[in-house]
LOSEKOL-330528 format. One record per residue (C-alpha): residue number from 1; x negated, y, z. Coordinates in steps of 0.5 Angstrom, whole numbers, plus 500, padded with zeros to 3 digits. Layout:
# LOSEKOL-330528
(rec NUM,(X,Y,Z));
...
# end
This chain:
# LOSEKOL-330528
(rec 1,(453,480,543));
(rec 2,(450,483,536));
(rec 3,(457,482,533));
(rec 4,(461,486,538));
(rec 5,(456,492,537));
(rec 6,(457,492,529));
(rec 7,(464,491,530));
(rec 8,(465,497,535));
(rec 9,(460,501,530));
(rec 10,(465,500,524));
(rec 11,(468,507,521));
(rec 12,(476,507,521));
(rec 13,(475,506,513));
(rec 14,(471,500,514));
(rec 15,(476,497,520));
(rec 16,(482,498,515));
(rec 17,(478,494,509));
(rec 18,(477,489,514));
(rec 19,(484,488,516));
(rec 20,(486,488,509));
(rec 21,(481,483,507));
(rec 22,(483,478,513));
(rec 23,(491,479,512));
(rec 24,(490,477,504));
(rec 25,(485,471,506));
(rec 26,(491,468,509));
(rec 27,(494,468,502));
(rec 28,(501,471,505));
(rec 29,(507,470,501));
(rec 30,(510,477,505));
(rec 31,(505,482,507));
(rec 32,(507,488,511));
(rec 33,(502,494,510));
(rec 34,(503,501,514));
(rec 35,(498,506,511));
(rec 36,(493,501,508));
(rec 37,(490,506,504));
(rec 38,(489,512,509));
(rec 39,(481,514,510));
(rec 40,(479,510,505));
(rec 41,(474,512,499));
(rec 42,(477,513,493));
(rec 43,(474,507,489));
(rec 44,(476,503,495));
(rec 45,(483,505,494));
(rec 46,(483,504,487));
(rec 47,(480,497,488));
(rec 48,(486,495,493));
(rec 49,(491,498,489));
(rec 50,(489,493,483));
(rec 51,(488,487,488));
(rec 52,(495,488,491));
(rec 53,(498,489,484));
(rec 54,(495,483,481));
(rec 55,(498,479,487));
(rec 56,(505,482,487));
(rec 57,(505,480,479));
(rec 58,(501,473,479));
(rec 59,(502,470,486));
(rec 60,(509,473,487));
(rec 61,(507,477,493));
(rec 62,(512,481,497));
(rec 63,(510,487,499));
(rec 64,(513,492,505));
(rec 65,(509,498,504));
(rec 66,(509,504,508));
(rec 67,(505,509,505));
(rec 68,(505,517,505));
(rec 69,(502,517,498));
(rec 70,(508,516,494));
(rec 71,(505,515,487));
(rec 72,(500,510,490));
(rec 73,(505,506,493));
(rec 74,(509,506,486));
(rec 75,(503,504,483));
(rec 76,(502,498,487));
(rec 77,(509,495,486));
(rec 78,(514,493,481));
(rec 79,(520,495,485));
(rec 80,(521,501,490));
(rec 81,(526,503,496));
(rec 82,(526,510,499));
(rec 83,(529,511,505));
(rec 84,(532,517,508));
(rec 85,(534,517,515));
(rec 86,(536,510,514));
(rec 87,(540,510,508));
(rec 88,(537,508,501));
(rec 89,(536,514,497));
(rec 90,(533,510,491));
(rec 91,(532,503,489));
(rec 92,(530,501,483));
(rec 93,(524,500,478));
(rec 94,(517,503,481));
(rec 95,(515,505,474));
(rec 96,(522,509,473));
(rec 97,(521,513,479));
(rec 98,(513,514,478));
(rec 99,(515,517,471));
(rec 100,(520,522,473));
(rec 101,(516,527,477));
(rec 102,(523,531,479));
(rec 103,(526,526,482));
(rec 104,(520,523,485));
(rec 105,(519,530,488));
(rec 106,(526,531,490));
(rec 107,(526,524,494));
(rec 108,(520,526,498));
(rec 109,(521,533,500));
(rec 110,(521,534,507));
(rec 111,(528,535,511));
# end
């Protein structure tokens, strides 16, 4: 009963961190994350970006990421694909898009 009470009093950010930790414990080869950084403290966001980036680089983790913060998403990935109304608007190295602010801005302007 005590565990149920503790789980029910977790904040949204705590629940998000728990979900990410549980997903990573299984040592996945493919991970789908939908807004994983939403509601987390900046220091936790940086830690998650570092861990996921390392897993991509060292453990060949494939990450499918839906994230409103394009810059954060690009920091975590090696390759990026940006979809616009179901069509590929960009496919290439994440760093290349991250280092091209004009193109990045154009891709993420609301239509």
